[in-house]
Each structure stands twice: as structure tokens, then as C-alpha cells.
N, C-alpha and C positions, 0 to 999 in steps of 0.2 A: 489223803487217800493213799493207799498202799500201792506201790509200783510193783508189777509182776515181771517186767522185762520181756514180756511176750508181745509180739507185734503180729497182727492179722490184717489182711486186706479185705475190703468189701468187694464182693463179686458183682457181675453185671446186673444181677437181680436185686442188689442192695442188701444181700445177706452177709453175715459175718459169723464165723465159727467161734464159739466160746470154748477156750481150751479145756480139755478133759480135767486137768488138775484143778481148775477154778470151779468147774461144775461139781466135782467130787467134794471139794472143800465147802462149797456153799449149798450142798445137797440139792442141786438143780437137776431134775430128771427130765427125760424126754417128755414133751407135752406140757411141762410146767409153764404157767403164765408169768411173764416178766413185764414189769411196769418200766417204761422208758421215758425219761425226762432229761432236761438240760438245766444247767445252773448258769449263773451270770458270767462265769469265766469261760463258758463255751464247752464245758465238759458234758459228754453224753453219759448218763448214769442208768444202769440196769439194776432194778430192784425186784426181788421175788415178790410176786403179788399173791396175797392171801385173800381169797373171796370171803372166808369166814372172818378175817380181820375186819371186814366192812360191817359185820354183825356183832362186834365185840360187846357193845352195850346190851344188845338184845340177848346175846348168848349168856352174858353175866346174869341177867335177870332170870333167864330160863334155868340156869344152874342153881341159883338161889332158891327158886320156887321148888325145884326137885328136892333140894336139901331140906327146906323148911317143911314141906308137906309130907315127905316120905322118909326123912332121916337119912337119905343117901349122901355120901360124899361124892361129888360129881366133878369131872373135868371135861371141858369141851376144847378140842384141839384142832388146829389145822394140820397140814401134812408134816410140819416140822416142830411145832411148839405148842405149849398150853396157852390157849387164848383166854379162857375164862374158867373159874372154878369156884366151888363153894363146899364148905365142910372140911377144907384143908387150908393150911396157911397160904394165902394168896401171894405174898411177897416171895415165898420160897418156891412157888411153882409157876406163876405166870411168866410167860415169855421164855421159859426154860426149854431146851431141846428135848424131844421125846426119846425114850430108850429105843435102841435098834429092835428089841423084841416087840415093842408096841408097833413100830413101823411095819415089821414083818406081819404081825397079826392084822393090821389094817389092809395090807396088800392082798390078803385072802378074801376080802370083800364079803365077809360073812360075820355073823354074830360070834363073838368069842366069850366063853365063860371059863372062869378059873377051875381047873381040875386039881387033883391032889398032887400034881407034879410041881415043877419049879414055877414060882409066881412070875408074872410079867410086870416089871416095874414101870411106873408111869414115866419117870425120868431116871437117868443114871444117878445113883447116890441118894435118891429120895427115900422117904420113909413110908410111902404108900405104893401098893401094887394094884393092878387092875383086877376087879372082881368080875365085871361084865363090860363088854365093849362092842359097839356097833359103828362101822364106818359110815360117814356121811357121803352119800353118792349124789352128785349133781351132774345131770346130763351125761351119765355114763362114766364120769370121772370121780375118783376118790378125792374129796376135798378136805377130809379130816375125820374126826370121830367124836363120839360121846361115850364116856366111860364112867362107871361107878367104881369106887375105890374102897380099899380096905387097908388098915395099917399092916405093914409087913410083919411086925412082931406080935400082932394080935391074933386071936383065934379066928381061923378062916371059917366063914359061914357059907352054907350051901346057897347057891344062887337060885332064888325063887322065880316063879313064873311072872309075878308082878314086876320084879326088878328088871327082868329081860324085856318085858313089854314096854315098860317106861323108857328104857334106854333105846329100844328100837323106835319107839314113837318119837322121841326127841331127835334122833338122827334123821328119821324120815321127814319130820317137820322142818328141821333146819335145811335139809337138802332142797325141799320145795321152796323155802324162802329165798334160797340162793338162785333158783331158777327164774324167779319173778323179776 
């Protein structure tokens, strides 16, 4: 485990402040869920909790189905990384951090469709950009997104109504699954 050299005290309510530097490095935002557990050496470990991570197998099947039935390259992401994908190289994209542009688009809490401007990359340095994206909202919180993708160097196609409806439906359905 990496030592940070930062010491914090627990207050009378059992709270501890996670230093800003660590929150920034680990992309921990206000309201993010953290999993807390201990190991055999008595260390207390905080780990970012990804509700969508609990649905990884289900999300993978959903992405595969969208790809096979509609021909869409699809990525299903939590707030920080690609959780499942189909139609793009899995090893190249799964568990890779999202681009800051995609994170910003998710924060808008609305359907995003690619326009003629700069493309929004799925991940930094990746060869695919987002064609259509809908955030997954669970109990009022953004928990991730579903995105259809297009090759960066390929010819951009207009986003059709069917594509937007499929992406919105997938995001809505996954959001409801997380609420149950």
C-alpha cells in the first residue's frame, strides 16, 4: 500500500476527512459511495464502490445484444471507467478511465448526440468516440452511462432516432435494475 504521509484524526461522530489530494487523484466526488472493509493486518481500506460494477455480467450481455441486433458498438460505463462493451476491443477499453469530456457530458444529465464539432472520446487515446450517450440515473444520482460509439477516423454518421431511443432505453433500464 502506498504511504501518503498524511495523518487525520477521527472526530467525536466517527468521521474522518479524506484529504483533497487523495480525493482528486482517486476521482472521489462528494456523495460517491465508498466500500469500507478491513484486512487481516488490521488495516481499514476504503474502495470506491461502483453500483454498475455489481451488474457487470448483465451489462456485458446487454451490450452484446445491442451490438448483435442493431449493429451498434456500445460501451456501458460507471462514473469512472468502462464496465462492459461490445463491438470494440474489450481488452483495450474495459476498466480504462473515461475521458474528461465524457465525464462532463454525463454531468449534464441529458442525452448527448455527436454534432459536427469536436468528437467526445470514450477514453483518452482511444480510437472510438461517442456518437450517442445517455447517463444512467439511479435514485437521482448519476451512476454511469450507456454510449454508442463510432471510429474516430471513420465517417461520422448522423445519429438516428432509433439509436437515441435504444441508448435511452438501455440507460433507463439499467438505472431501474440498480434501484431494485
